[in-house]
N, C-alpha and C positions, 0 to 999 in steps of 0.2 A: 541438592540433586544427588541421587545415589550413584556411586561409581560401581564398576564391576567388583572391585575389591571389597567394598562395603556390603555388597549384596551376598557374596559367597563366602563361606567359611571353609570347611574341610575340603570342599570340592576344588578350590584353587590351590590347596597345599599338596595334594597327592601327586600332582603332575611333576613337581620338583624332585620326586624320588628317582626319576630316570630309570636306569636298568635295575635298581633295587626294588622297584615297585612290585614286580611279579612275586618276589619272595615275601615282601611285607604283607601284601594283600591276602596271601594264603596262610597267614599265621592268625587264626581266628581268635577273637575276644569272646570268651564264654560268658556272656551277660545278656539279659533281656533289655538292656538299655537301647534306646532308639536315638542315635546321635543326630543332632541337627546338621543338615548339610548346607542350608541357605539361610542367610539373614532375612531375606525377603519372605514374608509369610505366603505370598502368592506362589513363588517358586517352590517353597517347602511343601505346600499342599499337594503338588503334583508328584512328589516323591513318596508319599505315604498312601497306602491303600489297605483297607481292612479286607479280609479274605472273602466275606459274603457279598462284596460288591461284584465280584467276578461272575457268579451265577446269575445275579440280578440283572446285570448288563447284557451278558452274552447268551444266556439260554433263550430269551425271546428272539434274539437275532438268529440263532440256530433254527428255532421253530418256524420263524417267518421264511427263512431261506428254504428249508425243507418243504414247506407248504407250497412254495412256488413251483417246485417240480411236480407236485400233485396237480396243481392248476394247469400245468402244461401237458398233462395227459399221462404221466407215468402212473403205473399201478402201485399199490402199497408194497407188494413184494419187491418191485423194481427199486422203489425209493429206499426201502430198507437195505437192499444190497449196496447201493451207492453211498448211503450213510455209513455203513460198516466199512466200506473201502476208504471213505474219508477219514474215519477214526484211525484206521490202520496207517494211512498216509501221514496223519498228524504225528503218530509215534516216531516215524522216521524223521520228520521235520523237527520234532522236539529234540531228538538226539543230535542232529546236524547243527541246529542253532546253538545248543548248549556246548557242543564240542568246539565248533569252529568260529562262532561269533562271541558267545559269552566267555569263552576261555582263550580268545586270541591274545597273543603275547604282545605287549606294547612297552615302549621305553621312552617315547617322545612325551613332551609335556601334555599336549592335547589328547594324544592317544591314551595316556594313563588317566587323564581326567574323564574322558568319555567312557572308558572301560569301567572306571569306578562307579559312575552313575548308572551304567547299564547292568553290571553284575558284581563288580568288585566289592561294593558296599555290603552286599549280601554275604560274600565269603568272609569279609572282615568281621561282620556282626551277624552270624548265622541265626541267632535267636531273636533278632529284631522282627517282631510280629507285624510291623507295618511295611516292611520291605521284602516280603516273601512272595507276593504275587505281583504280576505285571500291571502297572497303572493303566486304566482304560484308555487314557489319552495316547499312550504309546501303542496299546493294543489296536487302536483304530488304524494307525499307520501300517502296522504289520498286517492287519486284516484286509486292508485295501490292496496291498501288494499280493497277498495270497488269493484274494477273490479274482483279480485280473489274470493271475497265472492260471487258476482253475478254469476261468472263462475261456482262456486261449486254448487250453488243452482238451476241454470236454465239450460235448454237444450242449446246446442251449438248455435242453430239458433236464440233463443230468448234472450240470454244473451247480445249480443251487443245492441239490441233495448232497453232492460231494463236499461243497463248502460248509454246509450245515453240519455234516459229520465231522469235519476238521475243527469247527468251532466247538462242538461238544467234546471232542478229544482234548482241546485246549482247556476247557473248563475242568475236566477231570484231572488234567495235568496240574493246573495251578492249585486246585483244592487239595489234591493228593500231596503236593509239595508242602502246603501249609500243615496238613495233618501229620506228615512225617516229622516236622520240626516241633510241633506243639501239642501233640496228643500221645497218649499211651496205647499203642496197638494191643488188641485183645486176641488176635489169632496169629497163627504161624506165618501166613502170607504177609500181613502188614508188619509183623515184627521183623521178618527177614528183609522187607523192603526198607524199613526204617534203618536197620543196621547197614544195608547196602548204601543208602544215601549218606548216612553219617560217616561212613568210610570215605566217601568222596570229599566231605568237608574237613575231616580231622586226621586223615591218614594219607590218602593218595588222591589229591585233587585232579590229577590228570588221568584218572580212570573212573569208571562208573558214571558216565554221562546220562544214562537213562534214569528218569525219575519215576515214571509209572511202570517201567519194565526194564530188566537188564537185557532184553532180547537183542537190541542192536549193538550193545557192548560185546555180546558173544559173537555176533556176525563180524564186527570190525576189529576184534582183538583188543578191546579196551576194558574187558572184564578184569576187575582187580585181582591180583594174586592173593592167596590166603595170608593172613597175618600169622605171627608166631603163635598167638593164642589159639587161632583156628586150627593150626597144625597140631598143637598139643592136645586139642579136644577130640581129635580123630582117633 
């Protein structure tokens, strides 16, 4: 019979770091290694996701949701408007989740453990290509919470279009996140965004929470100050 100790590897160790966890987890290991978190193959499976699973799973959900608004009588221009609003709302949610949930400070055993599973392992191993996007199993839980929130705040005919826009925003976010870590940008916009996100990982982790855009960092005062190298280049 498997015990919890025999099932889990690193996951059960990080909790013991206590107050030292926050500093430890933000000292990245620059390697493409994908460390094993669980002894159990079943649990380990749910911690690894290849990037292309995200559009395969969630784009059909977005299309189905948006089409529901059309079936309920909204015109194409109306649907487009609410989809765009949904994408915009997602950018705000992306920032808030990243800043206040993914970077919540913990020091208790289970707090450290849960944070490591949620986002800490990504900061410790930022080049791990299998833990750069959110596993669909966790995405379903978040998606249900978002759907019922949208349903509560919007009219029945507009809620599906809004939700579909938010889902599309999420797909762009997760695919962009993977791209910034594992691709070589070829234009100034993507180069600057990669530099911006790399700054979050390797210099000032408590700044630069926007992944697809620094807009909300500018609004809320978390835009990273220039480095010495940036100052000298001006």
